[in-house]
C-alpha positions in Angstrom: 6.5 -29.2 41.8 6.7 -27.7 38.9 2.8 -27.0 38.8 2.9 -26.2 42.5 5.7 -23.6 42.0 3.4 -22.3 39.0 0.3 -21.8 40.7 2.3 -19.2 43.1 1.6 -15.5 41.7 -0.8 -16.9 39.0 -2.7 -14.0 37.9 0.6 -12.1 37.0 2.1 -15.5 34.9 -1.4 -15.8 33.4 -1.3 -11.6 32.3 2.5 -12.5 31.3 1.5 -15.4 29.0 -1.4 -13.8 27.3 0.9 -10.5 26.6 3.4 -12.1 25.4 1.3 -14.8 23.3 -0.4 -11.5 21.2 3.6 -10.5 20.6 4.1 -13.6 19.5 1.8 -13.8 17.4 2.2 -10.5 15.9 5.7 -11.7 14.9 4.5 -14.8 13.1 2.0 -12.6 11.1 5.0 -10.4 10.4 7.1 -13.1 9.7 4.6 -14.3 6.7 3.8 -10.5 5.5 8.3 -9.9 5.3 8.3 -13.3 3.6 5.8 -12.5 0.5 7.1 -9.0 0.5 11.1 -9.9 -0.1 10.3 -13.0 -2.2 9.0 -10.7 -5.1 10.5 -12.1 -8.6 13.4 -13.7 -7.5 12.1 -17.4 -8.6 13.3 -16.5 -12.0 17.1 -18.1 -12.5 18.8 -15.2 -13.9 16.8 -12.7 -11.6 19.8 -10.9 -10.4 21.0 -9.7 -13.7 17.7 -9.2 -15.3 17.1 -5.0 -14.9 14.4 -3.0 -16.3 15.2 0.3 -18.1 13.1 3.6 -17.6 13.8 7.5 -17.6 14.0 9.8 -15.4 11.7 13.2 -16.1 12.6 16.5 -14.8 9.4 17.2 -13.2 7.0 14.5 -12.3 6.9 10.8 -11.6 8.9 8.6 -13.9 7.0 6.6 -16.3 7.4 2.7 -16.1 7.8 2.6 -19.5 9.8 3.5 -22.5 8.4 5.0 -26.0 10.3 3.0 -29.2 12.8 0.7 -30.3 15.5 2.4 -29.9 17.5 0.4 -27.6 17.8 -2.2 -30.9 20.2 0.7 -32.2 22.0 0.9 -28.7 22.5 -2.6 -28.1 25.4 -3.3 -30.6 27.1 -0.7 -28.6 26.7 -2.3 -25.2 28.3 -6.1 -25.0 26.8 -5.9 -21.4 23.3 -6.8 -22.8 22.6 -10.2 -23.5 19.1 -9.9 -24.4 16.0 -7.4 -24.6 12.6 -8.1 -24.1 9.8 -5.8 -24.3 5.8 -6.0 -22.9 3.0 -3.4 -24.2 -0.1 -4.7 -22.8 -2.8 -5.5 -24.8 -5.3 -2.1 -24.3 -8.6 -2.8 -23.8 -9.0 -6.6 -25.2 -11.7 -9.1 -25.4 -11.2 -12.4 -26.3 -13.5 -14.8 -28.4 -13.8 -18.5 -28.6 -17.2 -19.6 -30.6 -20.2 -17.4 -29.5 -18.7 -16.5 -26.3 -16.6 -13.3 -25.5 -14.3 -12.8 -22.3 -12.9 -9.2 -20.7 -8.7 -10.1 -20.9 -7.2 -8.0 -18.3 -3.6 -9.4 -18.3 -3.0 -9.8 -22.5 0.5 -8.7 -23.3 2.7 -8.3 -26.9 6.1 -9.8 -26.4 9.4 -10.2 -27.6 9.9 -13.9 -29.0 13.0 -13.7 -26.4 11.0 -13.8 -23.3 11.3 -17.1 -22.1 14.9 -16.7 -22.1 14.5 -14.4 -19.6 11.8 -15.2 -16.9 11.2 -18.6 -15.9 7.5 -19.7 -16.2 7.0 -23.0 -16.7 5.1 -24.3 -19.9 2.6 -27.3 -18.9 2.1 -28.0 -22.6 4.1 -26.6 -25.7 3.3 -27.9 -29.0 6.4 -26.9 -30.6 10.1 -26.4 -29.3 10.4 -22.7 -30.2 7.8 -20.4 -28.7 6.1 -17.1 -29.6 8.5 -17.4 -32.9 5.5 -17.3 -35.4 2.8 -13.7 -35.1 -0.1 -16.2 -35.1 0.8 -18.3 -32.0 -0.1 -17.3 -28.8 0.7 -19.0 -25.3 -2.1 -18.5 -22.5 -1.7 -19.4 -18.6 -3.7 -22.2 -17.0 -6.2 -20.7 -15.9 -7.3 -18.8 -19.2 -7.4 -22.2 -20.9 -9.4 -23.6 -18.1 -11.6 -20.5 -18.8 -11.8 -20.5 -22.7 -11.8 -24.2 -23.0 -12.9 -26.1 -19.9 -11.0 -29.5 -19.3 -10.2 -29.9 -23.2 -6.9 -29.5 -24.1 -6.2 -26.0 -25.8 -3.1 -26.9 -27.5 -3.9 -26.4 -31.1 -7.4 -24.5 -30.5 -8.3 -20.9 -32.3 -9.6 -17.9 -30.6 -9.6 -14.2 -31.5 -8.7 -10.9 -30.1 -10.3 -7.6 -30.4 -8.1 -5.0 -28.6 -8.3 -1.0 -28.8 -4.7 -1.7 -30.7 -6.5 -4.1 -33.3 -8.4 -2.3 -36.1 -9.6 -5.9 -37.2 -9.9 -9.1 -35.0 -6.6 -11.1 -34.5 -6.9 -14.6 -35.0 -4.6 -17.1 -33.4 -3.8 -20.5 -32.5 -2.6 -21.9 -28.9 0.6 -22.9 -29.1 1.6 -23.6 -25.4 -0.5 -23.5 -21.9 1.9 -22.1 -19.2 1.7 -22.3 -15.6 0.0 -19.6 -13.7 2.7 -16.8 -12.5 3.4 -17.2 -9.1 1.7 -14.7 -6.6 5.0 -13.0 -6.0 5.5 -11.7 -9.4 5.0 -8.2 -10.2 3.9 -9.4 -13.8 0.6 -11.3 -14.3 -0.1 -13.0 -18.1 -2.8 -14.8 -18.8 -1.8 -14.2 -22.9 1.4 -13.9 -24.3 1.6 -12.9 -28.4 4.4 -12.2 -30.5 5.4 -8.2 -30.8 5.8 -6.3 -34.0 9.0 -5.0 -34.3 8.2 -2.4 -36.7 6.0 -1.8 -34.2 6.5 2.1 -32.0 5.2 1.8 -28.9 5.4 2.6 -25.1 7.2 -0.5 -24.0 7.9 -2.2 -20.3 11.6 -2.8 -21.3 13.9 -5.3 -19.6 17.3 -6.1 -20.3 19.2 -9.3 -19.1 23.1 -8.3 -18.3 26.2 -10.2 -18.7 26.4 -9.8 -15.1 24.7 -7.8 -11.9 27.2 -5.3 -11.5 26.8 -4.1 -15.3 24.2 -2.1 -14.4 26.2 1.0 -13.9 28.1 1.1 -17.1 25.2 0.2 -19.1 23.2 3.0 -17.3 26.3 5.5 -18.7 26.1 3.9 -22.2 22.8 4.3 -22.4 22.7 8.2 -21.5 25.6 8.6 -23.6 23.7 7.1 -26.5 20.8 8.9 -25.8 22.9 12.2 -25.6 24.0 11.1 -29.3 20.4 11.2 -30.5 19.2 14.0 -28.9 18.6 14.3 -25.5 16.7 17.1 -24.3 18.0 17.5 -20.7 14.6 19.9 -20.4 12.6 16.7 -20.1 15.1 14.4 -18.8 17.4 13.9 -16.2 18.7 10.4 -16.0 18.7 6.7 -17.2 17.6 4.4 -14.4 17.9 0.4 -14.0 15.8 -1.1 -12.1 16.7 -4.5 -10.8 14.1 -7.0 -11.0 13.6 -7.9 -7.6 14.0 -4.2 -6.5 10.6 -3.3 -8.7 7.8 -4.7 -6.1 8.6 -3.0 -3.1 11.2 -0.2 -4.4 9.4 1.3 -7.5 7.0 4.4 -7.6 6.4 4.9 -11.3 3.6 5.8 -12.8 1.5 2.6 -15.2 3.3 0.4 -13.2 2.4 -3.3 -14.5 0.6 -3.5 -11.5 0.0 -1.8 -7.9 3.6 -2.7 -6.0 4.1 -2.6 -2.3 5.9 -0.1 -0.5 9.0 -0.2 1.0 8.0 3.2 3.7 5.1 0.7 4.3 6.9 -2.2 4.8 9.7 -0.1 7.4 6.4 0.8 9.4 4.7 -2.4 10.0 7.9 -3.7 10.5 8.5 -1.4 13.4 5.4 -1.7 14.7 5.4 -5.5 15.5 9.0 -4.5 16.7 7.8 -1.6 19.2 4.5 -4.9 20.1 7.5 -7.5 21.0 9.4 -4.6 22.7 6.6 -4.0 25.0 5.7 -7.2 25.7 9.3 -8.1 26.6 9.3 -5.7 29.1 6.4 -6.8 30.5 8.4 -10.0 31.1 11.2 -8.6 32.2 9.0 -6.4 34.7 7.1 -10.0 35.8 10.3 -11.9 36.0 11.7 -9.1 38.2 8.5 -9.2 40.2 8.5 -13.4 40.5 12.1 -13.1 41.7 11.3 -11.0 44.8 8.5 -12.8 45.4 10.6 -16.0 45.7 13.1 -14.6 47.8 12.3 -16.4 50.5 11.9 -19.8 48.8 15.5 -19.2 47.1 16.7 -18.1 50.6 15.2 -21.6 52.1 17.2 -23.8 49.0 20.8 -21.6 49.2 20.6 -22.6 53.3 20.2 -26.1 52.2 23.1 -25.9 49.7 21.7 -24.9 46.7 23.9 -22.6 44.5 23.0 -20.0 42.2 23.0 -22.6 39.1 21.3 -24.9 41.0 18.1 -22.3 41.4 18.6 -21.1 37.8 18.6 -25.1 36.7 15.6 -25.6 38.6 13.6 -22.3 37.2 14.4 -23.7 33.7 11.8 -25.8 34.2 9.3 -23.0 34.9 10.8 -21.3 31.9 9.7 -24.3 29.6 6.1 -24.4 31.0 6.1 -20.6 30.4 7.3 -21.2 27.0 5.0 -24.0 25.8 2.2 -21.9 26.6 3.3 -18.7 25.3 3.8 -20.3 21.7 0.8 -22.4 21.8 -1.1 -19.1 22.5 1.3 -17.1 20.1 0.2 -19.7 17.1 -3.8 -19.4 18.5 -3.4 -15.6 18.2 -1.3 -15.5 14.8 -4.6 -17.3 13.3 -6.7 -14.8 14.4 -4.5 -11.7 13.6 -4.3 -13.3 9.8 -7.5 -13.7 9.7 -8.1 -9.8 10.6 -4.8 -8.7 8.1 -5.1 -11.2 5.5 -1.7 -12.5 6.4 -2.2 -16.2 6.8 0.6 -17.7 8.7 0.4 -20.6 6.8 2.3 -19.1 3.8 5.5 -19.3 6.1 8.0 -21.4 4.7 8.5 -23.9 7.3 12.1 -23.2 8.0 11.0 -19.7 8.7 8.4 -20.6 10.8 10.9 -23.1 12.9 13.2 -20.0 13.2 11.1 -17.6 14.4 9.2 -19.9 17.2 13.3 -21.2 18.1 14.5 -17.6 18.5 11.6 -16.2 20.0 11.5 -19.4 22.6 15.6 -18.6 23.3 14.7 -15.0 23.8 12.0 -15.7 26.6 14.6 -18.3 28.0 16.7 -15.7 28.4 14.5 -12.6 29.7 13.2 -14.9 32.1 16.1 -16.0 33.6 17.9 -13.1 33.3 16.3 -11.6 36.9 18.0 -14.5 38.8 21.4 -15.0 36.4 22.0 -10.6 37.4 21.3 -11.5 41.4 25.2 -12.2 42.8 26.2 -14.9 44.9 26.6 -13.4 48.1 23.3 -11.5 48.1 22.0 -14.7 48.2 24.0 -15.7 50.9 22.9 -12.6 52.7 19.2 -13.5 51.7 19.6 -17.1 53.7 20.9 -15.1 56.8 17.5 -12.8 56.7 19.4 -9.6 55.0 17.1 -7.8 52.5 16.5 -9.3 48.9 18.6 -6.0 47.4 20.7 -3.3 47.7 18.0 -1.1 47.3 14.2 -1.6 47.1 13.8 2.2 46.0 16.1 1.0 43.0 14.0 -2.0 42.3 11.1 0.5 42.2 12.9 2.9 40.1 13.9 0.2 37.6 10.1 -0.5 36.9 9.0 2.9 36.9 11.1 3.4 33.9 10.2 0.3 32.6 6.6 1.2 32.7 7.2 5.2 31.1 9.2 3.5 28.4 6.0 0.8 28.1 3.8 4.4 28.2 5.8 6.0 25.5 5.8 3.3 22.8 2.1 2.6 23.3 2.0 6.7 22.3 4.4 6.5 19.8 2.1 3.8 18.1 -1.4 5.6 18.7 0.2 8.8 17.3 1.7 7.4 14.3 -1.4 5.7 13.7 -3.5 8.7 13.9 -1.2 10.6 11.7 -1.0 7.9 8.9 -5.5 7.8 9.4 -5.0 11.8 8.9 -2.9 11.7 5.7 -5.2 9.2 4.3 -8.4 11.2 5.0 -6.5 14.3 3.4 -5.7 12.2 0.3 -8.9 10.5 -0.5 -10.4 14.4 0.5 -8.6 15.4 -2.4 -9.5 13.1 -5.0 -12.2 14.0 -7.1 -15.4 12.2 -6.2 -13.8 10.3 -3.1 -16.3 9.6 -0.7 -19.6 10.2 -2.5 -21.9 7.1 -2.8 -23.0 6.1 -5.8 -20.7 6.5 -8.8 -20.0 3.4 -11.2 -16.7 3.3 -13.2 -16.0 1.2 -16.3 -12.5 1.6 -17.2 -11.2 1.1 -20.1 -13.1 0.3 -22.8 -12.7 -1.1 -25.7 -13.1 1.0 -29.2 -16.9 -0.3 -30.3 -18.2 0.3 -26.9 -16.7 4.0 -26.9 -18.4 4.4 -30.1 -21.6 3.2 -28.3 -21.2 5.7 -25.4 -24.2 8.2 -26.6 -26.7 5.5 -27.0 -25.5 4.2 -23.8 -25.6 7.4 -22.2 -29.0 8.4 -23.6 -30.4 4.6 -22.3 -29.3 5.0 -18.8 -31.0 8.7 -18.3 -34.0 6.9 -19.0 -34.0 5.7 -15.8 -34.8 8.2 -12.9 -32.3 6.7 -10.1 -29.6 7.2 -13.0 -28.7 11.1 -12.3 -25.6 11.3 -14.5 -23.1 9.6 -17.2 -19.6 10.9 -18.6 -16.5 9.5 -19.3 -13.0 10.5 -19.4 -9.2 9.3 -21.0 -8.0 7.6 -17.4 -9.5 6.0 -14.9 -9.9 7.9 -11.4 -6.4 8.3 -9.9 -4.8 7.5 -12.9 -1.8 8.8 -14.6 -2.2 11.6 -17.3 0.8 11.1 -19.2 -0.4 11.9 -23.0 1.0 15.1 -24.0 0.9 17.9 -26.6 3.2 21.2 -27.8 0.6 24.2 -27.8 0.9 27.6 -29.2 -0.6 30.1 -27.6 -1.6 33.5 -29.5 1.0 31.9 -31.8 3.8 31.6 -29.6 4.9 28.5 -28.5 4.7 27.0 -24.7 8.2 25.5 -24.8 7.4 22.3 -22.0 4.1 21.7 -23.8 0.7 20.5 -21.6 -0.4 17.2 -20.6 -4.1 16.3 -22.2 -6.4 15.1 -20.9 -9.4 14.0 -22.6 -13.4 14.8 -21.0 -17.1 14.3 -22.0 -18.9 17.6 -21.6 -20.3 16.5 -18.8 -17.2 15.6 -16.6 -17.3 18.6 -14.3 -21.0 19.0 -13.7 -21.3 15.0 -12.9 -18.8 15.7 -9.8 -20.0 19.2 -8.9 -17.0 20.9 -9.6 -16.9 24.5 -9.9 -14.7 26.6 -12.2 -12.5 29.5 -11.1 -13.0 31.5 -14.1 -14.9 31.3 -17.6 -17.5 29.0 -18.4 -18.1 24.9 -18.3 -17.1 23.3 -21.9 -19.9 23.5 -24.3 -21.3 20.4 -26.1 -19.3 18.7 -28.1 -20.5 19.1 -31.9 -18.5 16.3 -33.7 -19.1 12.5 -33.6 -17.0 9.2 -32.9 -17.3 8.6 -36.7 -16.2 11.8 -37.6 -13.1 11.7 -35.6 -12.4 8.1 -36.9 -12.6 9.8 -40.6 -11.1 12.4 -39.7 -7.8 11.0 -37.7 -7.5 8.9 -41.1 -7.2 12.0 -43.1 -4.4 13.3 -40.8 -2.3 9.9 -41.8 -3.4 9.1 -44.7 -4.9 12.2 -46.8 -7.7 10.5 -48.1 -11.5 11.3 -46.8 -15.0 10.7 -47.9 -16.0 13.6 -50.6 -18.6 14.5 -48.3 -16.5 15.1 -45.5 -16.6 18.4 -43.8 -13.1 19.4 -42.0 -13.1 21.4 -38.6 -13.2 24.6 -39.0 -9.9 26.6 -37.5 -10.4 27.7 -33.7 -14.0 25.8 -33.1 -13.0 24.2 -30.5 -13.1 25.1 -26.6 -10.8 24.0 -23.9 -10.3 24.3 -20.2 -6.9 24.7 -18.4 -5.9 24.0 -14.6 -4.4 26.8 -12.7 -1.4 25.2 -13.2 -1.4 25.4 -17.1 -2.4 29.1 -16.6 0.8 29.9 -14.6 3.0 27.7 -17.2 1.2 30.5 -20.0 2.5 33.6 -18.1 -1.0 34.8 -17.1 -1.0 36.6 -14.0 -4.4 36.0 -13.3 -7.0 33.7 -14.6 -9.2 35.7 -15.8 -6.6 36.7 -18.3 -6.2 32.8 -19.7 -10.5 33.0 -20.5 -10.9 33.7 -24.5 -7.0 32.9 -25.6 -6.1 31.1 -28.6 -4.7 27.7 -28.3 -3.0 26.0 -31.2 -2.3 22.0 -30.5 1.0 19.9 -32.2 -0.8 16.3 -31.3 -0.5 13.5 -34.3 -3.9 12.1 -32.7 -5.3 15.2 -31.3 -5.2 17.5 -33.7 -8.1 17.2 -35.8 -9.7 20.1 -35.1 -6.9 22.5 -35.8 -7.0 24.8 -32.5 -9.5 27.0 -29.9 -10.0 28.8 -27.5 -9.7 28.6 -23.7 -13.3 28.9 -22.4 -12.8 28.5 -18.6 -9.9 27.8 -16.0 -10.5 25.5 -13.0 -8.2 25.3 -9.9 -7.4 22.1 -9.2 -8.8 18.9 -11.0 -8.2 16.5 -8.4 -8.7 13.4 -11.1 -4.9 12.2 -11.1 -3.0 10.6 -8.1 -1.5 12.3 -5.2 1.8 10.6 -5.3 2.8 14.2 -7.6 1.9 17.5 -7.9 -1.2 18.1 -10.7 1.1 19.1 -13.8 -0.2 21.8 -16.6 -3.2 20.3 -18.1 -4.8 20.9 -21.1 -8.6 19.6 -21.0 -10.5 18.8 -24.3 -13.2 16.8 -25.5 -12.4 14.0 -27.9 -14.7 10.8 -27.7 -12.6 8.3 -29.4 -10.3 8.6 -26.4 -12.8 8.7 -23.6 -12.5 5.5 -22.6 -13.5 5.5 -19.2 -17.0 5.7 -18.4 -19.0 6.7 -14.9 -22.1 6.3 -13.9 -23.7 7.9 -10.8 -26.8 6.7 -9.5 -29.3 7.6 -6.6 -27.5 5.3 -3.5 -30.8 4.4 -1.9 -31.7 2.8 -5.3 -28.6 0.6 -6.7 -30.0 -2.6 -6.8 -31.9 -1.3 -9.1 -29.4 1.1 -10.8 -27.1 -2.2 -11.4 -30.1 -3.8 -12.5 -30.7 -1.3 -15.1 -27.3 -0.8 -16.1 -26.8 -4.9 -16.7 -30.0 -4.4 -19.1 -28.9 -1.5 -20.7 -25.6 -3.1 -21.6 -26.9 -5.9 -23.3 -28.8 -3.8 -25.1 -26.1 -1.7 -26.5 -23.2 -3.9 -26.4 -24.8 -7.4 -27.2 -21.4 -9.2 -27.7 -19.0 -7.4 -25.0 -19.1 -8.5 -21.4 -19.8 -5.7 -18.9 -17.1 -4.9 -15.8 -17.4 -2.2 -13.6 -16.8 -1.2 -9.8 -17.1 1.0 -7.4 -15.6 4.6 -7.1 -14.0 4.3 -3.8 -13.1 0.6 -4.7 -10.8 2.1 -7.1 -9.4 4.4 -4.9 -8.8 1.8 -2.3 -6.7 0.0 -5.0 -4.6 3.0 -5.4 -3.8 3.5 -2.2 -3.7 0.1 -1.3 -0.4 0.3 0.3 -1.2 3.2 2.3 -4.3 1.8 3.5 -3.2 -1.6 4.4 -0.9 0.0 6.7 -3.7 2.6 8.3 -5.8 -0.9 9.0 -2.3 -2.8 10.3 -1.2 0.1 12.8 -5.0 0.4 13.9 -5.2 -3.5 15.2 -1.0 -3.3 16.1 -1.7 -0.3 17.9 -4.7 -1.4 20.0 -2.6 -4.8 20.6 -0.1 -2.5 22.2 -2.0 -1.1 24.3 -3.7 -4.2 25.9 -0.5 -5.7 26.1 0.8 -2.2 27.7 -2.7 -2.3 30.2 -1.7 -5.2 30.9 1.8 -5.1 31.7 0.7 -1.9 34.3 -1.8 -4.3 35.9 1.1 -6.9 36.8 3.4 -3.8 38.0 0.6 -1.1 39.6 -0.3 -3.9 41.5 3.4 -5.1 42.8 4.4 -1.0 43.5 1.2 -0.6 45.1 1.4 -3.4 47.7 4.4 -2.0 48.5 2.8 1.1 49.6 0.7 -0.4 51.7 1.9 0.3 55.2 2.2 4.0 54.0 -1.1 4.6 52.7 -2.7 3.1 56.2 -0.3 5.6 57.6 -1.8 8.9 55.4 -5.1 7.6 55.8 -4.6 7.3 60.1 -3.5 10.9 59.8 -7.0 11.9 58.1 -6.6 11.6 54.5 -9.4 9.8 52.6 -9.7 7.1 50.3 -10.7 9.5 47.1 -7.0 11.3 47.9 -5.2 8.1 48.0 -6.6 7.4 44.5 -5.5 10.7 43.1 -1.9 10.2 45.0 -1.7 6.8 43.0 -2.8 7.8 40.0 -1.2 11.3 39.8 2.2 8.9 39.0 0.6 7.7 36.1 0.2 11.1 35.1 3.4 12.1 35.2 5.0 8.9 33.8 2.5 9.9 30.9 4.2 13.6 30.6 7.2 11.9 30.1 6.4 9.3 28.0 4.5 12.4 25.7 8.0 14.2 25.9 10.0 11.4 24.6 7.0 9.8 22.1 5.3 13.3 20.5 9.0 14.2 18.6 9.5 10.7 17.3 5.8 10.3 16.0 6.3 13.7 14.3 9.4 12.4 12.2 8.4 9.6 11.1 5.0 10.8 10.1 6.6 13.2 8.2 8.6 10.9 6.8 6.1 8.9 5.8 4.1 11.7 3.9 6.9 12.5 1.7 5.5 10.2 -0.5 2.3 12.3 -1.5 2.5 15.3 -3.1 0.2 17.0 -1.1 0.2 16.3 2.7 -2.0 17.2 5.7 -0.6 19.7 8.1 0.3 17.6 11.4 -1.9 19.2 14.1 -1.0 19.8 17.8 -4.5 18.1 18.6 -3.1 14.9 17.3 -0.6 14.0 19.9 -3.0 15.3 22.3 -5.6 12.8 21.3 -3.0 10.2 21.7 -2.1 11.2 24.8 -5.2 11.3 26.0 -5.8 7.7 24.9 -3.2 6.3 26.7 -4.3 8.1 29.7 -7.9 7.0 29.8 -6.7 3.3 28.9 -3.8 3.3 32.0 -6.5 5.2 34.8 -9.4 2.4 33.1 -6.7 -0.1 33.9 -5.3 0.6 37.1 -8.0 2.7 39.1 -9.6 -0.5 40.1 -6.0 -1.2 41.8 -5.6 1.8 43.5 -9.2 1.9 44.7 -9.1 -1.2 46.3 -5.6 0.0 48.3 -6.9 3.2 49.1 -10.1 1.6 50.4 -8.4 -0.8 53.0 -8.7 -0.7 56.3 -5.9 1.5 58.0 -5.2 -1.7 60.5 -4.9 -4.2 58.0 -2.6 -2.1 56.1 0.1 -1.3 59.4 0.0 -4.9 59.9 1.0 -5.8 56.1 4.2 -7.4 55.6 
């Protein structure tokens, strides 16, 4: 009997099962995503007491690092601080074992207290105290395998060259640690002891005596900095950030790794919630329709003595069969949705998967049984006596129409938000220098020996006809420009100083950037070796007898429009030819120069903050990111030439590169992931809503069979009937548009706030969303309405 009853209205049931299977699959994928995002850094046993210390500037985004060792002097005044750990990334590091060299991306100098804060398991340890000697190194298991293969790594020696070391650093492996968990904002392959006398920019972590001590420590740190000459012009506060908040709630520059985004997190959770809501509305409509279809069966059972609760108990068997099929279909769809979104359900802990499945199954039971539960017993008695199934047939129709409007509104909302997010991402990428241009390679953060050989590399590459350009810059594309210099304009100090961007002379022509005023940078007359000698002369006062210093004001600079405004020029033309002196310990090896030109906006840094006033200078020692342009149709030849030339110019240095679009994709990973997820979810939402429309419109159309027959008998054509039936959909879409458009506009505007440059949300965006929903709705139901309108009126008049 269970299967016999299930086969009744089979098409309707299959439609609801497909919709709910998709929704359950989305819910499982969402559970995997949520579990991953909220579990970052919680594996540390002291995670609730570990905080990262940063300073908030008055303008722009804060840096994830702080400069110097001043926290050591402040700590005695703050008993709440139990331990301090600083980390400094080894910049442009290469590890050498024997004759083999390897690039090292995740090497760090750390305080010896590192393992007293962070829980990273040690697989092999040669001594009790780790990071106690400057000649020792702790490496990860994966790096040990890469360097030494299956041989034991303990006691082996290796050397490191880095931008931070003028001479190779020889080290002995004292321990091998497990690879860092995926849910960590920090992943290190190598740890060496930090020199406590070195002053640099550090990621600084504090272990507090209690989780509640953070506000007290913030206040005390701020008071200490004020006692040391805190400059409120540049700093507005102190931020102690819980380590468990870094992944989702940190939007700072120079982060250790790309973090997640809480806004994207909320948006994706909401999108799946809406899909689930649309599917549940479908289920409610389907359950209501099945309840109405079964009214004769309920009446017969009630006549034979069955109570309402007997009927509910019997329907529970139907609900169980539905639930089993939905859950099986849900796991199948979750696997495939996970493949599309890279959120595999196998990463869900067993307890969470069980809880989600149980909760969803119980919700199915309640929603499916609700129509029968809500039927009063007195109404069942009327049914058994031949009475109407409902106090008002029109009331049932209005309820279903309301559900349809809600479904369409939710679908329209998701589509509009998806279009708005896509428009903003396209806007941001369009502002980035070189974005969308094919045939650009990025070689970022090169070592000093490689930087020294840049001219040779450039010359050799340009000898190949399919290499169109080579240039260099201080930072990778969409990176943060945070090196600042105090400057004097015609002898007058500019109080706020300017950010410094070092570039090679062909940088702007490489990207086809035109100036607002003036001329491009002229050829740079100084060599890498000259800069090294000049810089050494600044710090030691010693230089070879034949060294010729730069003449005063021999340099040429570019500035951006923001810098021109900061300097007080009423128009950019006034800035050209003005004299500038720099006060920077490294860059002032050339005493000063004049402004050669002004660029409107560079677009080289990320779009998360407004472009800051920037002074653009040429310095060979600091342009460690190389950019190579090639003919896109000759990519294979260009990459082969790059590999060959690299081995000739830098034979001991491994080559590592990526394409420019991939660089931007990494920076905007969260936003691109949100866009892609929303695209998938909007399609699924439209699919589920369409399935619901099929079921509901079929039922509502059947209820108007006699009306259609009468209208056709009185002269109405089939086309007029189709227009009449479809016209209701258009009315529902209009109502749904009024509900959804303002909500979608608000959500997208809130999401845009994480960007400094925001796209204008055009009216056509919402019109397109409405048009998409209308088109899909009409395509979905036109077959149903056409069949109903084409039916012989005689058959319609006989219909019960």
